[in-house]
ROTIRO-9093 format. One record per residue (C-alpha): residue number from 1; residue in three letters; x, y, z. Coordinates in Angstrom, 1 decimal, decimal comma, padded with zeros to 4 digits. Each point is the difference from the previous one (the first is absolute). Layout:
N
{atom NUM ALA {X Y Z}},
...
//
This chain:
406
{atom 1 UNK {000,0 000,0 000,0}},
{atom 2 UNK {001,6 003,3 -001,0}},
{atom 3 UNK {000,0 003,3 001,9}},
{atom 4 UNK {-002,9 001,5 -002,0}},
{atom 5 UNK {-002,4 -002,7 001,0}},
{atom 6 UNK {000,5 000,4 003,7}},
{atom 7 UNK {-001,9 002,5 002,1}},
{atom 8 UNK {001,9 002,5 002,1}},
{atom 9 UNK {-001,0 -002,0 003,1}},
{atom 10 UNK {001,2 -003,2 -001,5}},
{atom 11 UNK {003,3 001,5 -000,8}},
{atom 12 UNK {000,3 001,4 003,5}},
{atom 13 UNK {-000,7 -003,4 001,5}},
{atom 14 UNK {002,4 -001,8 -002,3}},
{atom 15 UNK {002,8 002,6 000,7}},
{atom 16 UNK {002,7 -001,4 002,2}},
{atom 17 UNK {000,1 001,3 003,6}},
{atom 18 UNK {002,0 003,1 000,7}},
{atom 19 UNK {003,5 -001,1 001,0}},
{atom 20 UNK {-000,3 001,2 003,6}},
{atom 21 UNK {-003,3 -001,8 000,5}},
{atom 22 UNK {001,8 -003,2 -001,0}},
{atom 23 UNK {002,9 000,9 002,3}},
{atom 24 UNK {-002,4 000,5 002,9}},
{atom 25 UNK {-001,3 -003,6 -000,5}},
{atom 26 UNK {003,5 -001,4 -000,3}},
{atom 27 UNK {001,2 001,7 003,1}},
{atom 28 UNK {-003,2 -000,3 002,1}},
{atom 29 UNK {001,5 -002,1 002,8}},
{atom 30 UNK {001,9 002,3 002,5}},
{atom 31 UNK {003,8 -000,3 -000,1}},
{atom 32 UNK {001,8 -002,3 002,4}},
{atom 33 UNK {002,9 002,4 000,4}},
{atom 34 UNK {000,0 002,1 003,2}},
{atom 35 UNK {000,8 003,2 -001,8}},
{atom 36 UNK {-002,0 003,0 -001,2}},
{atom 37 UNK {-001,4 -000,6 -003,5}},
{atom 38 UNK {001,7 001,9 -002,8}},
{atom 39 UNK {-001,7 000,7 -003,4}},
{atom 40 UNK {002,4 -000,2 -002,9}},
{atom 41 UNK {-002,8 -001,0 -002,3}},
{atom 42 UNK {-001,6 003,4 -000,9}},
{atom 43 UNK {001,7 002,8 -001,9}},
{atom 44 UNK {-001,0 002,6 002,5}},
{atom 45 UNK {002,8 002,4 000,8}},
{atom 46 UNK {000,7 000,4 003,7}},
{atom 47 UNK {002,2 003,1 -000,3}},
{atom 48 UNK {-001,5 003,1 001,6}},
{atom 49 UNK {-001,6 002,3 -002,7}},
{atom 50 UNK {001,7 003,4 -000,3}},
{atom 51 UNK {-001,2 002,6 002,5}},
{atom 52 UNK {-001,2 002,3 -002,8}},
{atom 53 UNK {-002,8 -002,5 -000,8}},
{atom 54 UNK {-001,8 000,6 003,4}},
{atom 55 UNK {000,9 003,7 000,0}},
{atom 56 UNK {-001,6 000,6 -003,4}},
{atom 57 UNK {-003,1 -002,0 000,8}},
{atom 58 UNK {-000,5 002,0 003,2}},
{atom 59 UNK {000,5 003,3 -001,9}},
{atom 60 UNK {-002,7 -001,0 -002,4}},
{atom 61 UNK {-002,6 -001,5 002,3}},
{atom 62 UNK {-002,5 002,7 -001,1}},
{atom 63 UNK {-000,2 -001,8 -003,4}},
{atom 64 UNK {-001,5 -003,3 001,4}},
{atom 65 UNK {-003,5 001,4 -000,5}},
{atom 66 UNK {000,4 000,5 -003,8}},
{atom 67 UNK {-000,6 -002,6 -002,8}},
{atom 68 UNK {003,3 -000,4 -001,9}},
{atom 69 UNK {-000,1 000,1 -003,8}},
{atom 70 UNK {001,1 -003,1 -001,9}},
{atom 71 UNK {002,8 001,9 -001,6}},
{atom 72 UNK {001,4 001,1 003,4}},
{atom 73 UNK {001,6 003,4 000,2}},
{atom 74 UNK {002,2 001,7 -002,5}},
{atom 75 UNK {002,8 000,3 002,6}},
{atom 76 UNK {-000,1 -003,8 000,4}},
{atom 77 UNK {000,2 -000,7 -003,7}},
{atom 78 UNK {002,8 002,5 -000,4}},
{atom 79 UNK {001,9 -001,6 002,9}},
{atom 80 UNK {-000,4 -003,4 -001,7}},
{atom 81 UNK {001,0 001,4 -003,4}},
{atom 82 UNK {003,0 001,7 001,6}},
{atom 83 UNK {001,1 -003,2 001,8}},
{atom 84 UNK {-000,3 -002,1 -003,2}},
{atom 85 UNK {002,0 002,6 -001,8}},
{atom 86 UNK {002,8 000,0 002,6}},
{atom 87 UNK {000,0 -003,7 000,6}},
{atom 88 UNK {-000,1 -001,1 -003,7}},
{atom 89 UNK {001,4 002,9 -001,9}},
{atom 90 UNK {-003,2 000,7 -001,9}},
{atom 91 UNK {000,9 003,6 -000,8}},
{atom 92 UNK {-003,5 001,3 000,5}},
{atom 93 UNK {-001,8 -002,6 -002,1}},
{atom 94 UNK {-002,5 -000,7 002,8}},
{atom 95 UNK {-003,0 002,3 -000,3}},
{atom 96 UNK {-001,7 000,2 003,4}},
{atom 97 UNK {-003,3 000,7 -001,7}},
{atom 98 UNK {000,1 -003,0 -002,4}},
{atom 99 UNK {002,4 -002,6 001,3}},
{atom 100 UNK {-000,7 -000,4 003,7}},
{atom 101 UNK {-002,9 -000,9 002,2}},
{atom 102 UNK {000,1 -000,7 003,8}},
{atom 103 UNK {-001,2 -003,3 001,4}},
{atom 104 UNK {-000,4 -001,5 003,5}},
{atom 105 UNK {003,2 -002,1 000,0}},
{atom 106 UNK {000,4 -002,2 -003,0}},
{atom 107 UNK {-002,0 -003,2 000,8}},
{atom 108 UNK {-003,4 001,3 -001,1}},
{atom 109 UNK {001,5 001,7 -003,1}},
{atom 110 UNK {001,8 -003,2 -001,0}},
{atom 111 UNK {-003,3 -001,9 000,4}},
{atom 112 UNK {-002,0 002,6 -002,0}},
{atom 113 UNK {002,3 000,3 -002,9}},
{atom 114 UNK {-001,0 -003,5 -001,1}},
{atom 115 UNK {-003,6 001,2 -000,4}},
{atom 116 UNK {001,2 002,5 -002,7}},
{atom 117 UNK {001,3 -002,7 -002,3}},
{atom 118 UNK {-001,9 -003,2 000,5}},
{atom 119 UNK {-002,4 000,3 -003,0}},
{atom 120 UNK {-000,5 -002,9 -002,4}},
{atom 121 UNK {002,0 -000,2 -003,2}},
{atom 122 UNK {-001,8 000,3 -003,3}},
{atom 123 UNK {-000,6 -003,7 -000,1}},
{atom 124 UNK {-001,8 000,0 003,4}},
{atom 125 UNK {002,8 -001,6 002,0}},
{atom 126 UNK {001,2 001,6 003,2}},
{atom 127 UNK {003,1 002,1 -000,3}},
{atom 128 UNK {003,2 -001,1 001,8}},
{atom 129 UNK {001,5 001,6 003,0}},
{atom 130 UNK {003,6 -001,1 000,6}},
{atom 131 UNK {001,6 000,1 003,4}},
{atom 132 UNK {003,3 -001,3 001,6}},
{atom 133 UNK {-000,2 -003,3 001,8}},
{atom 134 UNK {000,6 000,4 003,0}},
{atom 135 UNK {-001,3 003,5 000,7}},
{atom 136 UNK {-002,2 002,2 002,2}},
{atom 137 UNK {-003,3 -001,8 000,3}},
{atom 138 UNK {-002,0 003,1 -001,0}},
{atom 139 UNK {001,2 -000,4 -003,6}},
{atom 140 UNK {-001,6 -003,4 -000,3}},
{atom 141 UNK {-003,1 001,0 001,8}},
{atom 142 UNK {-000,4 003,0 -002,3}},
{atom 143 UNK {000,3 -002,1 -003,2}},
{atom 144 UNK {-002,3 -002,8 001,1}},
{atom 145 UNK {-002,7 002,3 001,4}},
{atom 146 UNK {000,1 002,1 -003,1}},
{atom 147 UNK {-000,8 -003,1 -002,0}},
{atom 148 UNK {003,2 000,0 -002,0}},
{atom 149 UNK {002,0 -003,1 -001,0}},
{atom 150 UNK {003,0 -000,1 002,4}},
{atom 151 UNK {003,4 -000,6 -001,4}},
{atom 152 UNK {002,6 -001,0 002,6}},
{atom 153 UNK {003,6 000,9 -001,0}},
{atom 154 UNK {002,3 -002,1 002,2}},
{atom 155 UNK {002,8 002,0 001,7}},
{atom 156 UNK {002,7 -002,5 001,1}},
{atom 157 UNK {003,7 000,0 000,7}},
{atom 158 UNK {000,5 -001,0 -003,6}},
{atom 159 UNK {-001,7 003,2 -001,2}},
{atom 160 UNK {001,7 002,3 002,5}},
{atom 161 UNK {-003,2 000,0 002,1}},
{atom 162 UNK {-001,8 002,1 -002,7}},
{atom 163 UNK {-002,4 -001,4 -002,6}},
{atom 164 UNK {001,7 -001,0 -003,3}},
{atom 165 UNK {-001,9 002,3 -002,4}},
{atom 166 UNK {001,8 -001,5 -003,0}},
{atom 167 UNK {-001,5 -003,4 000,8}},
{atom 168 UNK {-003,6 001,3 -000,7}},
{atom 169 UNK {-001,3 -000,6 -003,6}},
{atom 170 UNK {-000,9 003,0 -002,1}},
{atom 171 UNK {-003,5 -001,3 -000,4}},
{atom 172 UNK {-000,4 000,0 003,7}},
{atom 173 UNK {001,2 003,5 000,3}},
{atom 174 UNK {-002,6 000,9 -002,7}},
{atom 175 UNK {-002,8 -001,1 002,4}},
{atom 176 UNK {001,5 001,7 003,0}},
{atom 177 UNK {-001,7 003,1 001,4}},
{atom 178 UNK {002,2 000,5 003,1}},
{atom 179 UNK {003,5 -001,1 001,2}},
{atom 180 UNK {000,6 000,6 003,7}},
{atom 181 UNK {003,6 000,2 001,3}},
{atom 182 UNK {001,6 000,8 003,3}},
{atom 183 UNK {003,5 001,4 000,2}},
{atom 184 UNK {001,7 -000,3 002,4}},
{atom 185 UNK {-002,0 -003,2 000,2}},
{atom 186 UNK {-002,1 -001,3 002,8}},
{atom 187 UNK {001,0 -002,6 001,3}},
{atom 188 UNK {003,4 -000,5 -001,6}},
{atom 189 UNK {001,5 003,6 000,0}},
{atom 190 UNK {001,1 -000,3 -003,6}},
{atom 191 UNK {000,4 003,2 -002,0}},
{atom 192 UNK {-001,0 000,3 -003,7}},
{atom 193 UNK {002,8 001,8 -001,8}},
{atom 194 UNK {-000,5 002,6 -002,8}},
{atom 195 UNK {000,2 -002,6 -002,8}},
{atom 196 UNK {-002,7 -002,1 001,7}},
{atom 197 UNK {-002,3 002,9 000,5}},
{atom 198 UNK {000,6 001,2 -003,6}},
{atom 199 UNK {-001,0 -003,4 -001,3}},
{atom 200 UNK {-003,2 000,0 002,1}},
{atom 201 UNK {-000,9 003,5 -001,2}},
{atom 202 UNK {000,7 -000,9 -003,6}},
{atom 203 UNK {-002,2 -003,0 000,2}},
{atom 204 UNK {-002,8 002,1 001,6}},
{atom 205 UNK {000,2 002,5 -002,8}},
{atom 206 UNK {000,2 -002,5 -002,8}},
{atom 207 UNK {-002,9 -002,0 001,3}},
{atom 208 UNK {-002,0 002,9 001,5}},
{atom 209 UNK {-000,3 -001,3 003,5}},
{atom 210 UNK {000,6 001,8 003,3}},
{atom 211 UNK {003,1 -000,5 002,0}},
{atom 212 UNK {-000,6 000,5 003,8}},
{atom 213 UNK {003,2 000,2 002,0}},
{atom 214 UNK {-000,2 -000,2 003,8}},
{atom 215 UNK {003,0 002,0 001,2}},
{atom 216 UNK {-001,0 000,2 003,7}},
{atom 217 UNK {003,5 -001,3 001,1}},
{atom 218 UNK {002,0 002,2 -002,3}},
{atom 219 UNK {001,4 002,2 002,8}},
{atom 220 UNK {001,3 -002,9 002,1}},
{atom 221 UNK {003,1 -001,1 -001,9}},
{atom 222 UNK {003,4 -001,4 000,8}},
{atom 223 UNK {002,7 000,9 -002,4}},
{atom 224 UNK {-001,6 002,3 -002,6}},
{atom 225 UNK {-003,4 001,5 -000,7}},
{atom 226 UNK {-002,2 -002,2 -002,2}},
{atom 227 UNK {-001,0 001,5 -003,3}},
{atom 228 UNK {-003,6 001,0 -000,5}},
{atom 229 UNK {-002,5 -000,8 -002,7}},
{atom 230 UNK {-000,8 003,6 -000,7}},
{atom 231 UNK {003,6 001,0 -000,6}},
{atom 232 UNK {000,4 -002,9 -002,4}},
{atom 233 UNK {-003,3 000,8 -001,8}},
{atom 234 UNK {001,0 003,6 -000,5}},
{atom 235 UNK {003,4 -001,1 -001,5}},
{atom 236 UNK {-001,7 -002,1 -002,7}},
{atom 237 UNK {-001,4 001,4 -003,2}},
{atom 238 UNK {-003,7 000,7 000,4}},
{atom 239 UNK {-002,4 002,3 -001,9}},
{atom 240 UNK {-002,0 002,1 002,5}},
{atom 241 UNK {000,0 -000,9 003,6}},
{atom 242 UNK {003,5 -001,0 001,2}},
{atom 243 UNK {-001,6 -002,4 002,4}},
{atom 244 UNK {-002,3 -001,7 -002,4}},
{atom 245 UNK {-001,2 -003,5 001,1}},
{atom 246 UNK {001,8 000,3 003,4}},
{atom 247 UNK {-001,3 000,6 003,5}},
{atom 248 UNK {002,1 -000,1 003,2}},
{atom 249 UNK {-001,3 -000,4 003,5}},
{atom 250 UNK {001,8 001,6 003,0}},
{atom 251 UNK {-000,8 000,2 003,7}},
{atom 252 UNK {001,4 001,6 003,2}},
{atom 253 UNK {-000,6 -003,3 001,9}},
{atom 254 UNK {003,5 -001,3 -000,4}},
{atom 255 UNK {001,9 003,2 -001,1}},
{atom 256 UNK {-001,1 002,0 003,1}},
{atom 257 UNK {-000,9 -002,9 002,4}},
{atom 258 UNK {-003,6 001,4 -000,2}},
{atom 259 UNK {-002,1 -003,1 -000,8}},
{atom 260 UNK {-003,0 001,3 001,9}},
{atom 261 UNK {000,0 003,4 -001,8}},
{atom 262 UNK {-001,4 -001,7 -003,2}},
{atom 263 UNK {001,5 002,5 -002,4}},
{atom 264 UNK {001,5 -000,6 -003,4}},
{atom 265 UNK {-000,5 000,8 -003,6}},
{atom 266 UNK {-000,3 -001,5 -003,5}},
{atom 267 UNK {001,9 001,8 -002,8}},
{atom 268 UNK {000,5 -000,5 -003,7}},
{atom 269 UNK {-002,2 -000,4 -003,1}},
{atom 270 UNK {-002,3 003,1 000,0}},
{atom 271 UNK {-002,8 -001,8 -001,9}},
{atom 272 UNK {000,0 -003,0 002,3}},
{atom 273 UNK {000,0 002,3 003,0}},
{atom 274 UNK {-003,1 001,8 -001,3}},
{atom 275 UNK {-001,9 -003,3 -000,2}},
{atom 276 UNK {001,4 -001,0 003,4}},
{atom 277 UNK {-001,2 003,3 001,5}},
{atom 278 UNK {-003,5 -000,7 -001,4}},
{atom 279 UNK {000,0 -003,4 001,6}},
{atom 280 UNK {001,2 001,4 003,4}},
{atom 281 UNK {-002,7 002,7 -000,1}},
{atom 282 UNK {-002,5 -002,9 000,4}},
{atom 283 UNK {002,1 -002,5 002,0}},
{atom 284 UNK {002,2 001,9 002,5}},
{atom 285 UNK {000,0 002,8 002,4}},
{atom 286 UNK {002,7 002,7 -000,4}},
{atom 287 UNK {003,1 000,1 002,2}},
{atom 288 UNK {-000,9 002,2 003,0}},
{atom 289 UNK {001,4 003,5 -000,2}},
{atom 290 UNK {002,1 -000,1 003,2}},
{atom 291 UNK {001,5 -003,2 -001,3}},
{atom 292 UNK {000,8 001,6 -003,3}},
{atom 293 UNK {001,7 002,9 001,8}},
{atom 294 UNK {002,2 -002,4 002,0}},
{atom 295 UNK {000,7 -002,1 -003,1}},
{atom 296 UNK {001,0 003,2 -001,8}},
{atom 297 UNK {002,6 000,8 002,7}},
{atom 298 UNK {001,3 -003,6 -000,1}},
{atom 299 UNK {000,5 -000,1 -003,8}},
{atom 300 UNK {001,9 003,3 000,3}},
{atom 301 UNK {002,4 -001,3 002,7}},
{atom 302 UNK {002,9 -002,4 -000,7}},
{atom 303 UNK {001,9 000,0 003,2}},
{atom 304 UNK {-002,3 -002,4 001,8}},
{atom 305 UNK {000,1 -002,3 -003,1}},
{atom 306 UNK {003,8 -000,1 000,1}},
{atom 307 UNK {000,0 -000,8 003,7}},
{atom 308 UNK {-002,5 -002,8 -000,7}},
{atom 309 UNK {002,1 -001,4 -002,8}},
{atom 310 UNK {003,1 000,0 002,2}},
{atom 311 UNK {-001,9 -001,9 002,7}},
{atom 312 UNK {-001,1 -002,7 -002,4}},
{atom 313 UNK {003,5 -000,3 -001,4}},
{atom 314 UNK {001,2 -000,8 003,5}},
{atom 315 UNK {-002,6 -002,8 000,2}},
{atom 316 UNK {001,2 -001,5 -003,3}},
{atom 317 UNK {003,5 000,0 001,5}},
{atom 318 UNK {-001,3 -001,8 003,1}},
{atom 319 UNK {-001,9 -002,5 -002,1}},
{atom 320 UNK {003,0 -000,7 -002,1}},
{atom 321 UNK {002,1 -000,7 003,1}},
{atom 322 UNK {-002,6 -002,5 001,2}},
{atom 323 UNK {-001,0 -001,7 -003,2}},
{atom 324 UNK {002,7 000,5 -002,7}},
{atom 325 UNK {000,8 -003,3 -001,8}},
{atom 326 UNK {-003,2 -001,6 001,2}},
{atom 327 UNK {-003,6 -000,3 -001,3}},
{atom 328 UNK {000,8 001,7 -003,3}},
{atom 329 UNK {000,6 003,3 001,9}},
{atom 330 UNK {000,6 003,1 -002,1}},
{atom 331 UNK {-000,3 003,6 000,9}},
{atom 332 UNK {-003,2 001,4 -001,6}},
{atom 333 UNK {000,6 002,7 -002,6}},
{atom 334 UNK {-002,9 001,8 001,6}},
{atom 335 UNK {-002,8 -000,3 002,5}},
{atom 336 UNK {000,3 -001,6 003,4}},
{atom 337 UNK {-000,8 -003,7 -000,5}},
{atom 338 UNK {002,3 -003,0 000,1}},
{atom 339 UNK {-001,0 -002,8 -002,4}},
{atom 340 UNK {001,5 -003,1 001,5}},
{atom 341 UNK {000,2 -003,5 -001,6}},
{atom 342 UNK {-000,8 -002,2 002,9}},
{atom 343 UNK {-001,2 -003,1 -001,8}},
{atom 344 UNK {-003,6 000,1 001,3}},
{atom 345 UNK {-001,2 003,5 000,8}},
{atom 346 UNK {-003,2 -001,1 001,8}},
{atom 347 UNK {001,9 -002,5 002,3}},
{atom 348 UNK {002,6 002,6 000,7}},
{atom 349 UNK {-002,6 002,6 000,9}},
{atom 350 UNK {-001,7 -002,4 002,4}},
{atom 351 UNK {003,2 -000,9 001,7}},
{atom 352 UNK {001,1 003,6 000,4}},
{atom 353 UNK {-003,3 000,8 001,6}},
{atom 354 UNK {-000,3 -003,0 002,2}},
{atom 355 UNK {003,6 -000,1 001,3}},
{atom 356 UNK {001,1 003,6 -000,2}},
{atom 357 UNK {-003,3 002,1 -000,1}},
{atom 358 UNK {001,2 001,6 -003,2}},
{atom 359 UNK {-002,7 000,5 -002,7}},
{atom 360 UNK {001,1 -000,2 -003,6}},
{atom 361 UNK {-001,9 -000,5 -003,3}},
{atom 362 UNK {000,3 -003,2 -002,1}},
{atom 363 UNK {001,0 001,0 -003,5}},
{atom 364 UNK {-002,7 -002,3 -001,5}},
{atom 365 UNK {-002,7 002,2 001,5}},
{atom 366 UNK {001,1 002,8 -002,4}},
{atom 367 UNK {000,0 -002,3 -003,1}},
{atom 368 UNK {-002,2 -002,4 -002,0}},
{atom 369 UNK {000,9 -003,1 -001,9}},
{atom 370 UNK {001,2 000,9 -003,5}},
{atom 371 UNK {-000,7 -001,6 -003,4}},
{atom 372 UNK {002,2 -002,9 001,1}},
{atom 373 UNK {-002,1 -000,7 003,1}},
{atom 374 UNK {002,8 001,1 002,4}},
{atom 375 UNK {-000,1 002,7 002,6}},
{atom 376 UNK {003,5 001,3 -000,5}},
{atom 377 UNK {000,0 002,0 003,3}},
{atom 378 UNK {-000,8 -003,2 002,0}},
{atom 379 UNK {003,6 -000,2 001,4}},
{atom 380 UNK {000,3 003,7 000,9}},
{atom 381 UNK {-000,7 002,1 003,1}},
{atom 382 UNK {-000,6 003,7 000,1}},
{atom 383 UNK {001,5 001,9 003,0}},
{atom 384 UNK {-000,7 003,7 000,5}},
{atom 385 UNK {002,9 002,0 001,5}},
{atom 386 UNK {-002,3 002,6 001,5}},
{atom 387 UNK {001,1 000,1 003,6}},
{atom 388 UNK {002,8 001,9 001,6}},
{atom 389 UNK {003,6 -001,4 000,1}},
{atom 390 UNK {000,0 -001,2 003,6}},
{atom 391 UNK {-003,2 -002,1 -000,6}},
{atom 392 UNK {001,4 -001,5 -003,2}},
{atom 393 UNK {003,4 -000,6 001,5}},
{atom 394 UNK {-001,7 -002,3 002,4}},
{atom 395 UNK {-002,5 -001,6 -002,4}},
{atom 396 UNK {002,2 -000,6 -003,1}},
{atom 397 UNK {002,5 -002,4 001,6}},
{atom 398 UNK {-002,8 -001,9 001,7}},
{atom 399 UNK {-001,8 -000,3 -003,3}},
{atom 400 UNK {003,1 -001,1 -001,8}},
{atom 401 UNK {000,7 -002,7 002,5}},
{atom 402 UNK {-003,5 -001,4 -000,3}},
{atom 403 UNK {000,0 000,1 -003,7}},
{atom 404 UNK {003,2 -002,1 -000,2}},
{atom 405 UNK {-002,1 -002,9 001,4}},
{atom 406 UNK {-003,1 000,6 -002,1}},
//
């Protein structure tokens, strides 16, 4: 039975459980270890947000009583355009009136973008939405609930933990309406280089599909800043909009340790954003004005981001000291996850919880069996380095010792 013959409710029922619902069942028995539980399963930064966040919210408390417009404020869009220009060298190409809209974080925006593109092809078949496998669960949920045909593009050690776009047949790209990518990737921390992004953008323009690039981890990097899809798009020959066929998604959740602020943006293809804005007028509330004021201040400040990045780099150093040479350890190019090859991710997660009270996420919960019937993430474990150094200095050696016997 294909996606078009299923009702929305049927698709919802058949959708796999959200990874953390599965994890709650796996780890439902209390741990046997006599230590305080530690969550290394969720990508929720534990660093203190910069003081200017609370200060700006307080100064703008009088705005809580006003409905915010979907387009946000001009000051916010200008701050985003200015940040994109500084970060990616875009030389003023981002028009704050055409190329930017604010969103409440990126989760709902990543979900909604699938609704823009999931029409049937001329022959009546559902269009394809292609996503990395493994990936953030919202990508799959968006594709399936939009009624699209889901194409899983395996990301494995053999492909550098990014989907091999060259392995997809041209006729399959011709039926694709959306390709979703994440760089630096969740869960592996792999960074798409300029050549990879250029190939993805060229495919999108040749076959007239939308490329949605989740760049929410772009400001947490180890050795060098990851390139962005907009800078690559602008460098390629294109008539009209320099960002044609490309949307990028950014948030302050990781960059500014402000997950609860729910502030981000979508930028890129002006025509796609006009349609997206029409959708959001019906489907979403605007980002509250005090939040937009705080977010404007955060996008305009780099000092706290540099401090944040330095703190994560020290965690990579600590993890390398504890895990180098074992479990396929490698320093992620970006983001704050370790993607460890432990043989059986589910068994390892259960042992770490039961014997050490450490919560981690089995890699299989972020992936699905591919065309070959295998879940290629089955042997992996995702570990979020979100806690402060003293906490991790205690937890990582204990974790490594237990994993040795997994």
